[in-house]
Residue, then its C-alpha position, 0 to 999 in steps of 0.5 A: m529512510v530505508v527502514d521507514l520504507v521497509v516498514i511502510g511498504t510491508a504495511i501496504t502490502l499486507g492491507p486486507l482490502h486490496n488483497s481481498a479484491f485482488i484474490l476475487l479478480l484473480t480467482a475468476e475466469r481469466g483472472v491471471r490477465r486481470g490480476l496482471v492488469f491490476i498489478l501494473s495499474w498499482l505499480a504505476g500509482l506508486l511510481m507516479v507518486i515517487a516520480a512527483v517527489i523526485l521532480l519536486t526535490g530534483g533528486t536531491p534531499p533537502a538540507r536537515q532543518s530546512v523548510p522543505s525537510t521540516a514540511a515533509l516531516a510534519g506531513k509524515l507526522a500528520l499522516g501518522l496521527g491520522l492513521v492512529a485516529y482512524g484505527e482507534r476510531k474503527r477499533r471503538r466502533p461496533p461492527r456494521p454489516r458490509h454491503a459488497p460492491k456490485w462488481m464483486e457479484r460477477p468478477d468474471r465480467v470486470s473489464g481491464w479498465t475497471a481492474a486498473g481503476l480498482a487498483i488505484l482506488l484501493q491503494p491505501w493513499a495515507m500510507v502511500g503518502a507516508g512513503a512519498a514523504t519518506a522519499v523526499d530524503a532520497n539522493l538519486s546520485s546514490i545507488a542505495s537510495t535508488l535501490a531503496l525506492t525500487g525495493f519499496c515499490v516491489l515490497a508494496t506490491s509483493s503480496m499480489l505478485a506472489m499470488e499472481l505467480y502462484t496462480t500462473f504456475s499452479p492454478v488449481a492449488a492456488e485457487a483453493k488456497l486463495r479462496g481460503l485466504r480471502d475468507w480469512l481476510d473478510t473475517h478479520q478485515d476490521q482487525a487487520i486494518v486497525s492493527l496496521s493503521l495503529l502500528l504504522g501510525l505510531w511508528l510514523v509519529a515517533d520517527s517523525i517527532y524524533q527527527l524533528v527534535e534531533 
C-alpha cells in the first residue's frame, strides 16, 4: 500500500494543470493568500475522499479475495486502463490551440471562493480515485497506515506547499522563477500529461493484475 500511495501521490503533485493555475494565482497581487486558500481546498478534497473510504471500511482492510477487496482492485485496474487510454489518445492526437479561461486574464481579481473552487475542479480525480482504492487496505489501528495516508495527502500537495513557502519567504526571487516554471509547464503541458497518465496507468494495471491473480 505504501509504495502505491507514494507513486500515486508523486504523479498527482507533478500534474501540470493545477500547478500552472496555482502559479498564476500565486504570482498575482495578494497571491499568497489565494495560494493558501487553494491549498486548503485541495487538501480538503483529498481528506474527504480518504474519509469516505475509511467510513466504508470502518478503518479495517477487507479480507484478501473478498468481494470488497476484489472490487477495490477492479476499480484501480479500471482507472489504470482509463489513464493509459487517455494518455495514448492524447499522444496520438495532433496539438490543438488552447483557449485560456477568462479568469486567467485577470488573476488578481480572482476571489477566495473561486480559488477554492479551482482547487477542487483541477484535482486529477482519476489519480485521486486510485489513491482512494489503495486506501481501502489501510488499517487505522496501525500507526504505519495512518502515517502512510497522511504522507499521501502531504506528498500530493507538496509541489504547491513548496511554492507557497518559497513565495512567502522570498517573494522577489520566487516570482521570477515561478513565472519561468509556468512558461515551461505551458510549453510542455501535453507531454507531461501523457507521460504521467501512461506511467501511472501502467503501474496501476500491473499492480492490480498482480494482486488479483496472486
